[in-house]
C-alpha positions in Angstrom: -62.0 90.2 -54.0 -62.0 87.2 -56.4 -58.9 88.6 -58.2 -57.1 88.9 -54.9 -57.9 85.3 -54.0 -56.9 84.1 -57.5 -53.6 86.0 -57.2 -52.9 84.3 -53.9 -53.6 80.9 -55.3 -51.3 81.5 -58.2 -48.5 82.7 -55.8 -49.1 79.7 -53.5 -48.9 77.2 -56.4 -45.8 78.9 -57.7 -44.1 78.6 -54.3 -45.1 75.1 -53.6 -44.4 73.5 -57.0 -40.6 73.4 -56.5 -41.0 71.9 -53.0 -43.2 69.1 -54.5 -40.6 68.5 -57.2 -37.8 68.3 -54.6 -39.8 65.9 -52.5 -40.3 63.6 -55.4 -36.7 63.6 -56.4 -35.7 63.1 -52.7 -38.1 60.1 -52.5 -36.6 58.7 -55.7 -33.1 59.0 -54.4 -34.1 57.4 -51.1 -35.8 54.6 -52.9 -32.7 54.1 -55.0 -30.6 53.9 -51.8 -33.0 51.4 -50.3 -32.8 49.3 -53.4 -29.0 49.4 -53.4 -28.8 48.3 -49.8 -31.5 45.6 -50.4 -29.6 44.3 -53.4 -26.2 44.3 -51.5 -27.4 42.4 -48.5 -30.8 40.7 -48.9 -30.9 40.0 -52.7 -27.5 38.4 -52.6 -28.5 36.1 -49.8 -31.4 34.9 -51.8 -29.1 33.9 -54.6 -27.0 31.9 -52.1 -30.0 30.2 -50.8 -29.6 31.7 -47.3 -32.9 33.6 -47.1 -36.2 33.5 -48.9 -37.5 36.6 -50.5 -41.1 37.8 -50.0 -43.2 38.8 -52.9 -43.7 42.2 -51.3 -40.0 42.8 -51.0 -39.2 41.7 -54.5 -42.0 43.9 -55.9 -40.8 46.9 -53.9 -37.3 46.3 -55.0 -38.3 46.2 -58.7 -40.4 49.4 -58.2 -37.5 51.3 -56.6 -35.1 50.1 -59.3 -37.5 51.5 -61.9 -37.5 54.9 -60.1 -41.0 54.5 -58.5 -41.0 55.6 -54.9 -44.1 53.5 -54.1 -41.7 50.7 -53.2 -40.2 52.6 -50.2 -42.4 51.1 -47.5 -41.9 47.5 -48.7 -38.1 47.9 -48.8 -38.0 49.6 -45.4 -39.9 46.7 -43.9 -37.7 44.1 -45.5 -34.5 45.7 -44.4 -35.8 46.3 -40.8 -37.1 42.7 -40.6 -33.7 41.5 -41.6 -32.0 43.7 -38.9 -30.4 46.2 -41.2 -30.3 50.0 -40.6 -32.0 52.1 -43.2 -30.0 54.6 -45.2 -30.3 58.2 -44.3 -33.2 60.1 -45.8 -32.6 63.6 -46.9 
């Protein structure tokens, strides 16, 4: 019985590992798209003195530029608050 359960666990992990890797790469790509949109619209406005930049937005931007998807929520919030549509998430 234990061998059967262990075998199923191995099969489940083998099947789920590629899905987890895809989700991570998908998150990284989405984060990168958010950072690009933020830089194009909001970050440029900051340099022109049009709009102030929150610490959360700046931190999220830097995280996404570094490839860390933890910045997704902050960039989504900043873009939405500024009235911009979010890029498609695949």
